[in-house]
Structures are given as structure tokens and as C-alpha cells.
C-alpha positions as CSV (number, residue, x, y, z in Angstrom):
1,M,0.0,0.0,0.0
2,L,2.8,2.4,1.0
3,T,4.8,1.5,-2.1
4,T,1.8,2.2,-4.4
5,L,1.3,5.5,-2.7
6,L,4.9,6.5,-3.2
7,I,4.7,5.5,-6.8
8,V,1.6,7.7,-7.3
9,I,3.3,10.6,-5.5
10,C,6.4,10.2,-7.7
11,I,4.3,10.2,-10.9
12,F,2.4,13.2,-9.7
13,V,5.6,15.2,-8.9
14,G,7.1,14.1,-12.2
15,L,4.1,15.4,-14.1
16,I,4.3,18.7,-12.3
17,W,8.0,18.9,-13.1
18,F,7.5,18.1,-16.7
19,T,4.8,20.7,-17.1
20,A,6.8,23.4,-15.4
21,K,9.8,22.6,-17.6
22,M,7.6,22.6,-20.8
23,D,6.1,26.0,-19.7
24,S,9.6,27.4,-19.2
25,S,10.7,26.2,-22.6
26,I,7.7,27.8,-24.3
27,E,8.1,31.1,-22.4
28,S,11.8,31.3,-23.5
29,S,10.7,30.9,-27.1
30,F,8.0,33.6,-27.2
31,R,8.0,37.2,-26.0
32,P,5.2,39.8,-26.3
33,S,5.7,41.4,-29.7
34,G,3.1,44.1,-29.2
35,K,1.9,46.5,-26.5
36,L,0.2,45.8,-23.2
37,T,-2.8,47.8,-22.0
38,P,-4.2,47.4,-18.5
39,V,-8.0,47.1,-18.3
40,E,-10.4,46.2,-15.5
41,G,-10.0,42.5,-14.9
42,G,-6.7,42.0,-16.7
43,I,-4.2,43.2,-19.3
44,I,-4.7,43.2,-23.1
45,H,-1.8,42.4,-25.4
46,W,-2.2,43.7,-29.0
47,Q,-0.3,44.3,-32.2
48,K,-0.9,47.0,-34.8
49,Q,0.0,47.5,-38.4
50,G,-1.1,49.3,-41.5
51,N,-3.0,52.5,-42.1
52,G,-6.7,53.3,-42.7
53,P,-10.0,52.5,-41.0
54,S,-9.6,50.5,-37.8
55,L,-10.1,46.7,-38.0
56,V,-9.8,44.5,-34.9
57,L,-9.0,40.7,-35.3
58,I,-10.2,38.4,-32.5
59,H,-8.8,34.8,-32.4
60,G,-10.5,31.6,-31.3
61,L,-10.1,29.1,-28.5
62,L,-6.5,28.3,-27.5
63,G,-5.4,30.8,-30.1
64,N,-3.5,34.1,-30.0
65,S,-2.9,37.2,-32.1
66,N,-0.1,35.5,-34.1
67,N,-2.7,33.2,-35.7
68,F,-3.5,36.2,-37.8
69,N,0.0,37.0,-39.1
70,E,-0.7,36.5,-42.8
71,L,-4.3,37.8,-42.7
72,A,-3.3,40.9,-40.8
73,K,-0.4,41.6,-43.2
74,T,-2.9,41.3,-46.2
75,L,-5.5,43.6,-44.6
76,A,-2.9,46.1,-43.5
77,Q,-2.8,47.4,-47.1
78,R,-6.2,48.9,-46.5
79,Y,-6.8,49.1,-42.7
80,T,-5.1,49.9,-39.5
81,V,-5.2,46.3,-38.2
82,Y,-5.3,45.5,-34.5
83,S,-4.6,41.8,-33.7
84,V,-5.5,41.2,-30.1
85,D,-4.9,38.4,-27.6
86,R,-8.3,37.7,-26.0
87,P,-8.3,38.0,-22.1
88,G,-6.5,34.9,-20.8
89,S,-5.0,34.0,-24.1
90,G,-1.5,34.6,-25.6
91,F,0.1,37.4,-23.6
92,S,-3.2,38.9,-22.4
93,S,-3.8,38.2,-18.7
94,R,-7.1,37.6,-16.9
95,Y,-7.1,38.0,-13.2
96,K,-8.1,35.1,-11.0
97,N,-11.6,36.3,-10.1
98,T,-12.3,37.8,-13.6
99,S,-15.1,36.0,-15.4
100,A,-14.5,34.2,-18.7
101,S,-17.9,35.0,-20.0
102,F,-18.4,36.6,-23.4
103,E,-19.9,39.6,-21.7
104,Q,-16.8,40.2,-19.6
105,Q,-14.4,39.6,-22.6
106,S,-16.4,42.1,-24.6
107,K,-16.3,44.6,-21.8
108,M,-12.5,44.3,-21.5
109,L,-11.9,44.6,-25.3
110,L,-14.2,47.6,-25.5
111,E,-12.3,49.2,-22.6
112,W,-9.1,48.5,-24.4
113,M,-10.4,50.2,-27.6
114,K,-11.5,53.2,-25.6
115,K,-8.1,53.5,-23.8
116,E,-6.2,53.3,-27.1
117,G,-8.4,55.9,-28.8
118,I,-10.1,53.5,-31.2
119,E,-13.5,55.3,-31.5
120,K,-15.0,53.0,-34.1
121,A,-13.8,49.8,-35.6
122,S,-14.9,46.8,-37.8
123,I,-14.4,43.4,-36.1
124,A,-13.4,40.1,-37.6
125,G,-13.6,37.1,-35.2
126,H,-12.5,33.5,-35.8
127,S,-14.2,30.6,-34.0
128,M,-14.9,31.6,-30.4
129,G,-13.7,35.0,-31.3
130,G,-16.7,35.2,-33.6
131,G,-19.0,34.8,-30.7
132,I,-17.3,37.5,-28.8
133,A,-17.4,39.8,-31.9
134,L,-21.1,39.4,-31.9
135,R,-21.3,40.2,-28.2
136,M,-19.3,43.4,-28.8
137,A,-21.7,44.4,-31.6
138,I,-24.6,43.9,-29.2
139,D,-22.9,45.8,-26.4
140,A,-21.5,48.7,-28.4
141,P,-23.6,49.4,-31.5
142,N,-22.2,52.9,-31.9
143,V,-18.6,51.6,-31.9
144,I,-18.7,48.5,-34.0
145,E,-19.1,49.2,-37.7
146,S,-19.2,45.7,-39.2
147,V,-18.8,42.1,-38.1
148,S,-17.1,39.5,-40.2
149,L,-17.3,36.0,-38.8
150,L,-14.8,33.3,-39.8
151,C,-15.9,29.8,-38.9
152,P,-17.6,31.3,-35.8
153,L,-19.1,29.8,-32.7
154,T,-22.5,31.5,-32.6
155,T,-24.9,29.1,-30.8
156,P,-24.5,26.6,-27.9
157,L,-22.9,23.4,-28.9
158,K,-25.1,20.3,-29.3
159,G,-22.1,18.1,-29.2
160,G,-18.3,18.3,-28.7
161,A,-15.9,20.5,-30.7
162,G,-13.7,17.6,-31.9
163,P,-10.4,17.4,-30.0
164,L,-11.2,20.7,-28.2
165,S,-14.0,18.9,-26.3
166,I,-11.4,17.8,-23.7
167,L,-11.4,21.4,-22.4
168,Y,-14.9,21.1,-21.0
169,I,-14.0,20.7,-17.3
170,P,-16.6,22.5,-15.1
171,N,-14.9,21.8,-11.7
172,E,-12.3,24.4,-10.9
173,F,-10.1,22.0,-8.7
174,V,-10.1,19.3,-11.4
175,R,-9.4,21.9,-14.1
176,N,-6.4,23.4,-12.2
177,S,-5.0,19.9,-11.4
178,V,-5.3,18.7,-14.9
179,A,-3.6,21.8,-16.3
180,K,-0.6,21.5,-13.9
181,T,-0.1,17.8,-14.4
182,I,-1.3,15.6,-17.3
183,A,-2.6,18.2,-19.8
184,S,0.8,19.3,-21.2
185,P,2.4,15.8,-21.4
186,L,-0.7,14.4,-23.2
187,R,-0.9,17.4,-25.6
188,S,2.8,17.3,-26.4
189,K,2.3,13.6,-27.3
190,L,-0.9,14.0,-29.2
191,G,-0.4,17.6,-30.4
192,R,0.4,16.9,-34.0
193,K,-2.6,14.7,-34.4
194,Q,-5.0,17.2,-32.7
195,V,-3.7,20.1,-34.8
196,A,-4.2,18.1,-37.9
197,Q,-7.8,17.4,-36.9
198,I,-8.4,21.1,-36.3
199,F,-7.0,22.0,-39.8
200,H,-8.6,19.1,-41.6
201,P,-8.9,18.6,-44.5
202,E,-6.3,21.2,-45.2
203,P,-2.6,20.8,-44.3
204,V,-1.1,22.4,-41.3
205,S,0.9,25.4,-42.2
206,I,4.7,24.9,-41.7
207,S,5.0,28.2,-40.0
208,F,2.0,27.6,-37.6
209,A,4.0,26.3,-34.6
210,V,6.3,29.2,-34.1
211,E,5.4,32.2,-36.4
212,G,1.7,31.4,-36.1
213,G,1.9,31.0,-32.3
214,G,0.7,27.4,-32.3
215,L,3.1,26.2,-29.6
216,L,1.7,28.7,-27.1
217,A,-1.4,26.5,-26.9
218,L,0.7,23.9,-25.2
219,H,1.4,26.1,-22.1
220,S,-0.4,25.0,-19.0
221,R,-2.0,28.4,-18.6
222,S,-3.4,28.1,-22.1
223,F,-5.2,24.9,-21.2
224,Y,-6.5,26.3,-17.9
225,E,-7.9,29.5,-19.4
226,G,-9.1,27.6,-22.5
227,S,-11.1,25.3,-20.2
228,R,-12.6,28.4,-18.5
229,D,-13.5,29.8,-21.9
230,T,-15.1,26.5,-23.0
231,V,-17.3,26.2,-19.9
232,S,-18.4,29.8,-20.0
233,A,-19.2,29.7,-23.7
234,Q,-22.4,27.7,-23.4
235,G,-24.1,30.1,-21.0
236,S,-22.8,33.1,-22.8
237,L,-24.2,31.9,-26.1
238,H,-27.6,31.1,-24.5
239,R,-27.8,34.6,-23.1
240,Q,-26.7,36.5,-26.3
241,Q,-28.3,34.5,-29.2
242,S,-31.7,36.1,-28.7
243,S,-30.1,39.5,-29.2
244,Y,-28.6,38.9,-32.6
245,G,-31.6,40.5,-34.3
246,K,-30.7,43.8,-32.6
247,I,-27.4,44.1,-34.4
248,Q,-27.7,46.8,-37.1
249,C,-24.3,46.9,-38.6
250,P,-23.3,44.7,-41.6
251,V,-22.7,41.1,-40.6
252,G,-21.2,38.3,-42.7
253,V,-20.4,34.6,-42.0
254,L,-17.7,32.7,-43.8
255,Y,-17.2,29.0,-43.2
256,G,-15.0,26.2,-44.5
257,E,-17.3,23.6,-46.1
258,K,-15.6,20.7,-44.3
259,D,-15.1,22.2,-40.9
260,T,-15.1,19.3,-38.4
261,I,-14.8,21.4,-35.3
262,L,-18.0,23.4,-35.6
263,N,-21.0,22.5,-37.7
264,P,-21.3,25.2,-40.5
265,N,-25.0,24.8,-41.0
266,E,-25.9,25.3,-37.3
267,H,-23.6,28.3,-36.7
268,I,-24.5,30.0,-40.0
269,E,-28.2,29.5,-39.4
270,A,-28.0,31.0,-35.9
271,V,-26.9,34.3,-37.4
272,T,-28.8,34.4,-40.7
273,S,-32.1,33.5,-39.2
274,A,-31.8,36.4,-36.8
275,I,-30.3,39.0,-39.2
276,D,-32.0,39.2,-42.6
277,S,-29.2,41.2,-44.1
278,A,-26.4,38.9,-43.0
279,V,-24.2,37.6,-45.8
280,Q,-23.1,33.9,-45.8
281,K,-20.4,32.2,-47.9
282,V,-18.8,28.7,-47.8
283,I,-15.4,27.9,-49.0
284,P,-15.3,24.5,-50.8
285,D,-13.0,21.9,-49.4
286,A,-11.8,24.2,-46.6
287,G,-11.7,23.4,-42.8
288,H,-11.8,25.3,-39.6
289,M,-8.5,27.3,-39.7
290,I,-9.4,29.5,-42.7
291,P,-7.7,32.7,-41.3
292,I,-4.4,30.7,-41.9
293,T,-5.2,28.4,-44.8
294,Q,-7.4,30.8,-46.8
295,A,-6.0,34.2,-45.7
296,Q,-6.7,36.0,-49.0
297,T,-10.3,34.7,-49.2
298,C,-10.9,35.8,-45.7
299,A,-9.4,39.2,-46.4
300,D,-11.6,39.6,-49.5
301,F,-14.7,38.6,-47.4
302,I,-13.9,41.1,-44.6
303,I,-13.5,43.9,-47.1
304,E,-16.8,43.0,-48.8
305,I,-18.7,43.0,-45.5
306,D,-17.0,46.2,-44.2
307,S,-17.7,48.0,-47.5
308,K,-21.4,47.8,-46.7
309,S,-20.8,49.9,-43.6
310,R,-19.0,52.5,-45.8
311,Q,-21.9,52.5,-48.2
312,V,-24.2,53.2,-45.2
313,D,-22.0,56.1,-44.1
């Protein structure tokens, strides 16, 4: 009995050590490349490039602003592009008692915009970032000029989100324990397979791991905060979906036809059934990571949707 207990303790300590070492390695490979803005509940990390009307890019679950490197570069020819790390993601912090709800994330991002003098902006959100973009349009109709949704999460999930389903851990103690012990070792072992599933059927970009910020998702904090995001998402979407019809700015939904993470039909319908003027498009043979794999198509779509707000002006 004592021997078994000692073995369990050794394994537990070993997992904690491995996770800490892995976190340290990731931290040494990445540094904040943008600016840090304190807001109520945390700190927002953001990057800026280009000139023109303001456009804010909001990434998805376990992502970060580097996911938009190619897309931001393309759009910077026409816009002042702000690529942000969502609260708790990338190099943005979320304080311990700060909610992970979409309402709170919207509030923090809108405060960041105000502090940085961004009076009005168009928003493009990928995956979970799409759900938060919609929340921002509901919360600040006089600030948000258009909303472009890229494979967005718009309605409560009826099933899991592929390999990301593992993040649904409602219990705080279990979530914290998993993040500090088995999450990183398992994900380092299964990481390539999981990333391939998320990109499917398109190939994973060679530059995704480092330049695209993919390795940051293996940090224990990323798992912990991603789990908080996942658990909060269901309630957040239940609360906001009935308000989509109130959104007055131009809205567009772009999906990869073969997205296996989110069901295109369900998440397109949630928007287009509530907003008659919403535009929808599907990219044949594309998957979930279209901001990376279909950057030019995404840029063209964002410009198309945003141009409608210019016509209104």
C-alpha cells in the first residue's frame, strides 16, 4: 500500500516537473511582440500594423494574435489592423476572479479600444472570437461598424468540438489539477494529431507552430484558461443569441465547407435566421482554420462586409 502511494506521488511530482519545464521552454521561445494595456480584470496584449480605418481581429479558443499574421499583413494594405490576444490568451492576462464570460471579454476589449483611442472599428472574429465579436456588436452598437465571422461559434454546442472537447472541465479544482499535471504531457504527445484534426482537410501550415503561435497553446495556462472559456461559452451563447436581431451593422459569416470542429449549418443559421441582411459564404473543401489556410479569401470577405458599412455612411 505504501509502495503504491509512493509511486503515485512520484508520478504526480514528475508530471508537475515536466509541465513546469515545458512551460519554461515555451516562455523562452516567445515574447510579447506588441503592447500591453491594463483594463479592469486584466491586461490586453495587442499588435498594430497598416493605415486606414480600424479593424480588430479576435482569435479563437487556445489561439493568439499570431494566428492572424498572414491575414493581418494582407489587410494592413487597406486598414489599421489591431490583432489582439483575448483575455487569458496569448500574452493577455485575466485576473483570477475575472469571469471568462463573453460579456466580460467584450467589456475588456471595448475598454481597451477606448483607452487606445479607437473610437470606431470593424471586427473580424474567428471561431470563439466570432461569438465575442457578436457580443461586442450587441454591447456597443455605436462603436462596431461591421462584423465578419470566420468559422464562428454562434450558438450553444449540441455536441463536442472535436479534439477541443477535452477542455470542458466545469470543476475548478479538477481543471487546475489537470492543467498542472497531465494536460501538457498528453498534448505534447498528441499535439500533431490534434492540430491536424483542427486544420482538416487542409494541411497544417509549416509556420504555424512558431510564427503562427501554435506552440503557445501547449502552455499549461493556455489549457487552464481555454477550459474556463469553454465552460463559460455555453451560458454566454444562451444569453446572447436572442439579441442577434438587434445588431444593425453589416454582418457576414464565412465557413469552411468541411469544418469538423464546428457545424457550419448550425452556426451560420443562428446568425442568418436572426439578421435578414447577413451575408453567408462557404469555401469549398476548406476546414476550420481558414484565417491561416485561406487568408486571401478571408481578407476579401472582410473587405466585402466592411464595404457595406462604408456605403451606409
